[in-house]
N, C-alpha and C positions, 0 to 999 in steps of 0.2 A: 457428422456432421456439429458443428457447432452451433446451440441455440443464441448466442449473442457471437459478435466478432466484436476486438477489440477494436478500440476509437484511436486510431492515429490523430496525431499533432494537427495534423491541418485541417481536420474535423471535429475537433475538441469544440466543446465551449468555451467561452472566454476565459466564465472562473474557473476551469479546470488548468488554463495555462501556467497559473504558477506554481503548480505540484508536479504539473511533466517536463518547466525550468527544471525544479527543486531534484527529483530523479536523477536529472540530467546532470547537474553537479554534485550529486552526491555518487552516482553509480556509472556513468557516464552512457547508459541507456535510460529509456523512462516502461518503469517497471509493467508487467501485463496486468498485475493488480490496478495499476492509476488507469492503465487504457481499461479495464473491463467497468470498475466503477465510475468511468464517464460518462456511463450510462445515464447516471444518477447523479447530478451534481450534487446537489444535499447531502444525500449518503459519501461519496467520495469526501467530503468536507467533513462528514461526521469522522470518517476510520482515519482520513489523516490526521484531522486531532486526538483522537483516542490513541494511535502509535504515538504520535510526540507527547502526549504525556505519560505514557504508560514507559518511553525511554528515558523519562526527563527525570522521573519517581525514585528516588532513592531507599525508599521504605526494604527493597530488596538489591539485594547485593545484584550486580551487573550479569557474573557467571548463571546464578540464578534463570534471573530472567532469559538468557538465554535459553537454559535449559529447559526452563518452560515454552520457550516457543518452538523449540523443538518438539517437546510433549506434545501442544497442540496439534502440530502441524503433523505428528505421524498418526495422533488420531481421526485426523482429517482426510488419514490418507493423501498425503500432499507431499514429495519428495522433495520441497525446498527445500 
């Protein structure tokens, strides 16, 4: 049994709604990590801001950033 249940759109705080909308626009669904971070809106905002800045960074080539994401996911045991 999970300790935290994902927060669906209807229960999400008003401040989290733009991130739900953005996920639907980009991916067609709200990502599970958005639903989980919505338990703590300041954390949701910080994580989404970090990911946005990381995506915009041009210091690393795009293919290397993709490899870094895969490596971190593997280290964390995430099959995503």
